[in-house]
MIFI-499139 format. One record per residue: x, y, z of N, C-alpha, C in turn. Coordinates in steps of 0.2 Angstrom, whole numbers, padded with zeros to 4 digits, always signed. Each point is the difference from the previous one (the first is absolute). Layout:
% residues N
XYZXYZXYZ;...
***
This chain:
% residues 280
+0092+0108-0071-0004+0002+0005-0004-0006+0004;+0000+0000+0006-0003-0006+0004-0008+0000-0002;-0002-0007+0000-0007-0001-0002-0004+0000+0007;-0006+0001-0001-0004+0000+0006+0000-0007+0003;-0001-0001+0007+0000-0006+0003-0006-0004-0002;+0001-0007-0001-0005-0004-0001-0005-0001+0006;-0006-0002-0001-0005+0000+0005+0000-0007+0004;+0002+0000+0006+0001-0006+0004-0007-0003+0000;-0005+0003+0000-0007-0003+0001-0002-0003-0006;+0004+0000-0006-0002-0005-0006+0003-0006+0002;-0004-0006-0001+0002-0006+0003+0006-0003-0004;+0001+0002-0006+0006-0002-0004+0006+0003+0003;+0000+0006+0002+0006+0003+0003+0001-0003+0007;-0005-0001+0004+0000-0002+0006+0003-0007+0000;-0002-0004-0005+0003-0007+0000+0008+0000-0002;+0002+0005-0004+0007+0000-0002+0004+0001+0006;-0003+0004+0005+0004+0001+0006-0001-0005+0006;-0006-0002+0001-0002-0004+0006+0000-0007-0002;-0001-0002-0007-0001-0007-0002+0007-0002-0003;+0005+0003+0001+0007-0003-0002+0004-0002+0005;+0002-0007+0000+0004-0003+0005+0006+0004+0002;+0003+0004-0005+0006+0004+0001-0001+0005+0005;-0007+0002+0001-0002+0006+0004-0003-0003+0007;+0002-0006+0002-0004-0003+0005+0001+0003+0007;+0005+0004+0000+0001+0004+0007-0005+0006+0000;-0002+0003-0006-0005+0005-0001-0007-0003+0002;-0002-0006-0003-0006-0003+0002+0000-0002+0007;+0005-0002+0003+0000-0002+0007-0001+0006+0005;+0003+0005-0002-0001+0007+0004-0007+0002+0000;-0003-0001-0005-0008+0002+0000-0004-0005+0004;+0002-0006-0001-0004-0006+0003+0001+0001+0008;+0006+0001+0002+0001+0001+0007-0004+0006+0003;-0001+0005-0004-0003+0006+0002-0008-0001+0001;-0002-0005-0005-0007-0001-0001-0003-0006+0005;+0004-0005+0000-0003-0006+0003+0003-0001+0007;-0004-0004+0004+0002-0002+0007+0002-0007+0000;+0006-0002-0004+0002-0006+0000+0007-0001+0004;+0002-0006+0002+0006+0000+0003+0006+0002-0004;+0005+0003+0003+0006+0003-0004+0003-0005-0005;+0000-0007+0003+0004-0005-0003-0004-0002-0007;-0006+0002-0001-0004-0002-0006+0004+0004-0006;+0003+0005+0001+0003+0004-0005+0007-0002-0002;+0003-0005+0004+0006-0002-0002+0001-0003-0007;-0006-0003-0002+0001-0003-0007-0007+0001-0003;+0000+0005-0004-0006+0002-0004+0001-0002-0007;-0005-0004-0003+0000-0002-0007-0006+0003-0004;+0002+0003-0006-0006+0003-0004-0001-0006-0005;-0007-0002+0000-0002-0006-0004-0005+0002-0005;-0001-0005-0004-0005+0001-0006-0007+0003+0003;-0002+0006-0003-0006+0003+0002-0006-0003-0002;+0000-0005-0005-0006-0002-0003-0003-0005+0005;-0007+0001+0001-0003-0005+0005-0003-0006-0004;+0001-0005+0003-0002-0007-0004-0008+0000+0000;-0002-0003-0006-0007-0001-0001-0002-0006+0002;-0005-0001+0005-0002-0006+0002-0005-0004-0005;-0004+0005-0004-0004-0003-0005+0001+0004-0006;-0001-0003-0006+0001+0002-0007-0003+0007-0001;-0006+0001+0003-0004+0006-0001+0002+0006+0005;+0004-0002+0005+0002+0005+0005+0003+0006-0003;-0001+0006+0003+0003+0006-0003+0008+0000+0002;+0004+0003-0005+0007+0000+0001+0001+0005+0005;+0005-0001+0004+0002+0005+0005+0008+0001+0000;+0002+0007-0001+0007+0001+0000+0001+0005+0006;+0004-0002+0005+0002+0005+0005+0005+0005-0002;+0001+0005+0004+0005+0005-0002+0007-0002+0002;+0000-0002+0007+0007-0003+0002-0002-0005+0005;+0002-0006-0001-0001-0006+0005+0006-0002+0003;+0000-0001+0006+0006-0001+0004-0001-0006+0005;+0006-0004+0001+0000-0005+0005+0005+0002+0005;-0002-0001+0006+0005+0002+0006+0004-0006+0002;+0004+0001+0005+0005-0006+0002-0004-0006+0002;-0006+0001+0003-0004-0006+0002-0005-0002-0004;-0001+0003-0006-0005-0001-0005-0006+0004+0000;+0000+0005+0004-0006+0005+0000-0001+0003-0007;-0006+0000-0003-0001+0003-0006-0002+0007+0000;+0003+0004-0003-0002+0008+0000-0001+0002-0007;-0005+0004+0000-0002+0003-0007-0001+0007+0001;+0004+0004-0004+0000+0007+0001-0003+0003-0007;-0006+0003+0001-0004+0003-0006+0001+0008+0000;+0000+0002-0006+0000+0008-0001-0006+0002-0004;-0003+0005+0002-0007+0001-0003-0001+0008+0000;-0002+0003-0005-0001+0007-0001-0007+0002+0003;-0005-0004-0003-0007+0001+0002-0004-0006+0003;-0004+0002+0004-0004-0005+0004-0007-0001-0004;+0001-0003-0006-0006-0002-0004-0004-0005+0003;-0006-0001-0002-0005-0005+0003+0003-0007-0001;-0001-0003+0006+0002-0007+0000+0007-0001+0003;+0004+0005+0001+0007-0001+0002+0000-0004+0007;-0004+0001+0004+0001-0003+0007-0001-0008-0001;-0005-0001-0005-0002-0007-0001+0006-0004-0004;+0003+0004-0004+0006-0002-0004+0006-0002+0005;+0001+0005+0004+0006-0002+0005-0002-0006+0004;-0006-0001+0002-0002-0005+0004+0001-0007-0004;-0002+0000-0006+0001-0005-0005+0007-0002+0000;+0004+0005-0001+0008-0001-0001+0002-0004+0006;-0002+0003+0006+0003-0003+0006-0002-0007+0001;-0007-0002-0001-0002-0007+0000+0004-0004-0005;+0001+0002-0006+0003-0004-0005+0007-0002+0002;+0003+0005+0004+0007-0001+0002+0001-0005+0005;-0006-0001+0004+0000-0006+0004-0001-0006-0003;-0006-0001-0004-0002-0006-0003+0005-0003-0005;+0004+0005-0004+0005-0002-0005+0006-0004+0004;+0001+0001+0006+0005-0004+0004-0001-0007+0001;-0007-0002-0001-0002-0007+0002-0001-0004-0006;+0003-0005-0001-0001-0005-0006-0006-0005+0003;-0003-0003-0005-0005-0005+0002+0002-0005+0004;-0003-0001+0006+0002-0006+0004+0005+0002+0006;+0002+0007-0001+0005+0002+0005-0004+0003+0006;+0004+0000+0006-0003+0003+0006+0000+0007+0000;-0006+0003+0003+0000+0007+0000+0005+0004+0005;+0002-0005+0004+0005+0003+0005+0006+0003-0003;+0001-0002-0007+0006+0002-0003+0000+0007-0003;-0006+0003+0000-0001+0007-0002+0003+0005+0004;+0004+0004-0003+0003+0005+0003-0004+0007+0000;+0002+0004+0005-0004+0006+0001+0001+0004-0006;-0006+0004-0002+0000+0005-0006-0001+0007+0003;+0004+0004-0002-0001+0007+0002+0000+0005-0007;-0005+0004+0000-0001+0004-0006+0001+0007+0002;+0003+0004-0004+0001+0008+0001-0002+0003-0006;-0005+0005+0001-0002+0004-0006+0002+0007+0001;+0004+0003-0004+0002+0007+0000-0004+0004-0005;-0005+0004+0002-0005+0003-0004+0000+0007+0000;+0000+0004-0005+0000+0007-0001-0008+0003+0000;-0004-0003+0004-0007+0001+0000-0003-0002+0007;-0006+0001+0001-0003-0002+0006-0004-0007-0001;+0003-0005+0003-0003-0007-0001-0005-0001+0006;+0002+0002+0006-0004-0002+0006-0003+0007+0003;-0005+0003-0003-0002+0006+0003-0002+0000+0007;-0002-0006+0003-0002-0001+0007+0006+0001+0005;+0006+0000-0003+0006+0000+0004+0003+0007+0000;+0003+0003+0005+0003+0007+0000+0008-0001-0001;+0003-0006+0003+0007+0000-0001+0002-0002-0007;+0006+0002-0001+0003-0001-0007+0002-0008-0001;+0002-0003+0006+0002-0007-0001-0005-0004+0005;-0002-0006-0003-0005-0004+0004+0002-0008-0002;-0001-0004+0005+0002-0007+0000-0007-0004+0001;-0002-0004-0004-0006-0004+0000+0002-0008+0001;-0004-0003+0004+0001-0007+0001-0007-0003+0002;+0000-0007+0000-0006-0003+0002-0001+0000+0008;-0005+0004+0002-0001+0001+0007-0007-0001+0002;-0001-0002+0006-0007+0000+0003-0002+0008+0001;-0006+0002-0003-0002+0007+0000-0002+0002+0007;-0002-0004+0004-0002+0002+0007+0006+0000+0005;+0004-0005-0001+0006+0000+0005+0007+0002-0002;+0000+0000-0007+0007+0002-0003+0005-0006+0000;-0003-0006+0002+0005-0006+0000+0001-0002-0007;+0007-0002-0001+0002-0001-0007-0002-0008-0001;-0003-0001-0006-0002-0007-0002+0006-0004-0002;+0004+0004-0005+0006-0003-0003+0004+0006-0002;+0007-0001-0001+0004+0005-0003+0002-0002-0007;-0004-0005-0003+0002-0002-0006-0001+0005-0006;-0005+0005+0001-0001+0005-0005+0001+0007+0004;+0003+0004-0004+0000+0007+0003+0001+0005-0006;-0004+0005+0000+0000+0005-0005+0001+0007+0003;+0005+0004-0003+0003+0006+0003-0002+0005-0006;-0002+0006+0002-0002+0006-0004+0004+0006+0002;+0004+0003-0005+0003+0006+0000-0003+0005-0004;-0004+0004+0002-0004+0005-0004+0004+0007+0001;+0003+0001-0006+0004+0006+0000-0003+0007+0001;-0006+0001-0002-0004+0006+0001-0001+0002+0007;+0000-0005+0004-0001+0001+0008+0006+0001+0003;+0006+0001-0003+0006+0001+0003+0000+0007+0004;+0000+0001+0006+0000+0006+0003+0006+0005-0001;-0001+0006+0000+0006+0005-0002+0005-0001+0005;-0001-0001+0006+0005+0000+0006+0002-0008+0000;+0006-0001+0000+0003-0007+0001-0002-0003+0007;-0001-0006+0000-0002-0004+0006+0007-0003+0002;+0005+0001-0003+0007-0002+0002+0001-0008-0002;-0004-0003-0003+0001-0007-0002+0004+0000-0007;+0003-0006-0001+0003-0002-0006-0005+0000-0006;-0006-0003+0002-0005+0000-0005-0002+0007-0003;+0000+0005+0004-0001+0006-0002+0005+0003-0005;+0006-0002+0001+0005+0002-0004-0001-0003-0007;-0001-0007+0000-0001-0003-0006-0006+0003-0004;-0005+0002+0004-0006+0002-0003+0001+0007-0004;+0005+0004+0003+0002+0006-0003+0004-0001-0006;+0003-0006+0000+0004-0002-0007-0005-0001-0005;-0006-0004+0002-0005-0002-0005-0004+0006-0003;+0000+0005+0004-0004+0006-0001+0004+0006-0004;+0006-0001+0000+0005+0005-0003-0001+0000-0008;+0001+0006-0002-0001+0001-0008+0006+0003-0003;+0003+0005+0003+0005+0004-0003+0007-0003+0003;+0005+0002-0003+0007-0003+0002+0001+0003+0007;-0002+0007+0001+0001+0003+0006-0003-0004+0006;-0006-0002-0001-0004-0004+0005+0004-0007+0001;+0002-0003-0005+0003-0006+0001+0007+0001+0004;+0004+0005-0001+0006+0001+0003-0001+0002+0007;-0006+0003+0002-0001+0002+0007-0001-0007+0004;-0004-0004-0003-0002-0006+0004+0006-0005+0000;+0004+0000-0005+0006-0004-0001+0005+0001+0006;+0000+0006+0002+0005+0002+0006-0002-0003+0006;-0006-0002+0001-0002-0003+0006+0001-0007+0002;+0002-0004-0006+0001-0007+0001+0005-0003-0005;+0005-0003+0001+0005-0003-0005-0003-0004-0005;-0005-0005+0002-0003-0004-0004-0005+0004-0005;-0004+0004+0002-0004+0005-0004+0005+0004-0005;+0005+0002+0003+0005+0003-0005+0002-0004-0006;+0001-0007+0002+0002-0004-0006-0006-0001-0005;-0006+0000+0003-0006-0001-0004-0001+0006-0005;+0002+0006+0003+0000+0006-0004+0005+0000-0005;+0006-0002+0001+0005+0000-0005-0001-0005-0005;-0004-0006+0001-0002-0004-0005-0005+0003-0004;-0005+0003+0003-0005+0003-0004+0003+0006-0005;+0005+0003+0003+0003+0006-0004+0003-0003-0006;+0004-0006+0001+0003-0004-0006-0005-0002-0005;-0005-0003+0002-0005-0002-0004-0003+0006-0004;-0001+0005+0003-0003+0006-0003+0004+0003-0006;+0006-0002+0000+0005+0003-0005+0000-0006-0006;-0003-0005+0001+0000-0006-0005-0006+0001-0005;+0002+0002-0006-0006+0002-0005-0004-0006-0001;+0002-0006+0000-0004-0006-0002-0004-0001+0006;+0002+0000+0006-0004-0001+0006-0006+0005+0000;+0002+0006-0001-0004+0006+0000-0006-0001-0005;+0001-0003-0006-0005-0001-0005-0005-0005+0003;+0003-0006+0002-0004-0005+0003-0004+0002+0006;+0003+0004+0004-0004+0002+0006-0006+0005-0002;+0002+0004-0005-0006+0005-0002-0005-0004-0004;+0002-0005-0004-0005-0004-0003-0005-0004+0005;+0003-0002+0005-0003-0004+0006-0005+0005+0003;+0003+0006+0001-0005+0005+0004-0006+0002-0004;+0001+0001-0007-0006+0001-0004-0004-0006+0000;+0002-0006-0001-0004-0006+0000-0004+0000+0007;+0003+0001+0006-0004+0000+0006-0005+0006+0000;+0002+0005-0002-0005+0006+0000-0006-0002-0004;+0001-0002-0006-0006-0002-0005-0004-0006+0003;+0004-0005+0003-0004-0005+0003-0004+0002+0006;+0002+0004+0004-0004+0003+0006-0006+0003-0002;+0001+0005-0005-0006+0003-0003-0005-0004-0003;+0002-0006-0004-0004-0004-0003-0004-0004+0006;+0003-0002+0005-0003-0004+0005-0005+0005+0004;+0002+0006+0001-0004+0005+0004-0006+0001-0004;+0000+0001-0006-0006+0001-0004-0004-0006+0000;+0003-0006+0000-0004-0006+0000-0004-0001+0006;+0003+0001+0006-0003+0000+0006-0006+0005+0001;+0002+0006-0002-0005+0005+0000-0007-0001-0004;+0001-0003-0006-0005-0002-0004-0003-0007+0002;+0003-0003+0005-0003-0007+0002+0001-0005-0006;+0005+0001-0004+0001-0005-0006+0007-0003+0001;+0001-0006-0003+0006-0003+0000+0005+0003-0004;+0007-0001+0001+0005+0004-0003+0000-0002-0008;+0001+0005-0004+0001-0001-0007+0006-0004-0002;+0000-0006+0001+0006-0004+0000+0003+0000-0007;-0004-0001-0005+0002+0000-0007+0004+0007-0002;-0003+0005+0002+0002+0007-0002+0007+0001+0004;+0000-0002+0006+0006+0000+0004+0006-0004-0003;-0002-0006-0002+0005-0005-0003+0003+0003-0007;-0004+0003-0004+0002+0003-0006+0005+0006+0001;-0002+0004+0005+0004+0006+0002+0007-0003+0003;+0000-0005+0003+0006-0003+0002+0005-0002-0006;-0004-0004-0004+0004-0002-0006+0003+0006-0004;-0004+0005-0001+0003+0006-0003+0006+0003+0003;+0000+0000+0007+0005+0003+0004+0006-0005-0001;-0001-0007+0000+0005-0005-0001+0004+0001-0007;-0004+0002-0005+0003+0000-0006+0005+0006+0000;-0002+0006+0003+0004+0006+0000+0007-0002+0004;-0001-0004+0005+0006-0001+0004+0005-0005-0004;-0004-0005-0003+0004-0005-0004+0004+0003-0005;-0003+0005-0004+0003+0004-0005+0006+0004+0002;+0000+0001+0007+0006+0004+0003+0005-0004+0002;-0001-0007-0001+0005-0005+0002+0000-0003+0007;-0006+0001+0003+0000-0003+0007-0002-0008-0001;+0002-0004+0005-0001-0007-0001-0007-0002+0002;-0001-0006-0001-0007-0003+0002-0001+0000+0007;+0005-0002+0004+0000+0000+0007-0001+0007+0003;+0003+0005-0003-0001+0007+0003-0007+0002-0002;-0002-0001-0005-0007+0002-0002-0005-0003+0004;+0001-0007+0001-0005-0004+0004+0000+0003+0007;+0006+0002+0003+0000+0003+0007-0004+0006+0000;+0001+0004-0005-0004+0007+0000-0007-0001-0001;-0002-0003-0005-0007+0000-0002-0004-0007+0002;+0003-0004+0004-0003-0006+0002-0003-0004-0005;+0003-0001-0006-0002-0004-0005+0004-0007+0000;-0003-0005-0002+0003-0006-0001+0005+0000-0005;+0006-0004+0000+0005+0001-0005-0002-0002-0007;-0005-0005+0000-0002-0003-0007-0004+0006-0004;-0004+0004+0004-0003+0006-0003+0005+0005-0003;+0005+0001+0004+0005+0005-0003+0004-0003-0006;+0001-0007+0000+0004-0003-0005-0004+0001-0007;-0006+0000+0001-0004+0001-0007+0000+0006-0003;+0002+0005+0004+0000+0007-0003+0006+0001-0006;
***
């Protein structure tokens, strides 16, 4: 019997499809639909290390979902998010800025910095002030609309705002892919575009893989628990219960390790450093 489809809005599943160089045509198809870049930029897309470099020892670690370099060196970050928890806008801004600053070594010229473009795909309302489901933000003069620089750009794809009636765009079709849940839903959208059809076929194959299913479900549970911990902390005006969260991660890691999963796999799911996993 066929197993239910994995949820594409779980970051682990999303990265298996869009963060794999073997599926670069799927990633390119989505980027072309979402961004206003010259067609030639997609001739050579490279998925690169998603870890943001720390400028200082006490800087927070940052791990992007999918980080890409285009043909001319434009840096693109694609983030997947289920909920718009407090501070998400600031976190996205921090990621964008870090992707600029990490390009420049001490003593180098800032002219060497390449453009940075962020996209967040979110299954929640992130910008309630906007009515459109897709919005592009840049550094502009608030009075005249004159662009200060194109060095930074943040794009938001808010799936709950997707209208029932298609606007005829490729982005609308991709948004339908992200909001699909059943096999029937996926097959309907797959018929509209050959690249989306390949993405659906890849998702179906992953959904039949018991190992990937267990990892995806573990990641989904972790994200669910994390969201509710953070929500409770924000509502109470208190800092996150870091120690409790850390112990919960270790307990989940023990269970996965007992089932034969590697340290790298566990680290990717639970965001634990390898040395902590090795101690278990």
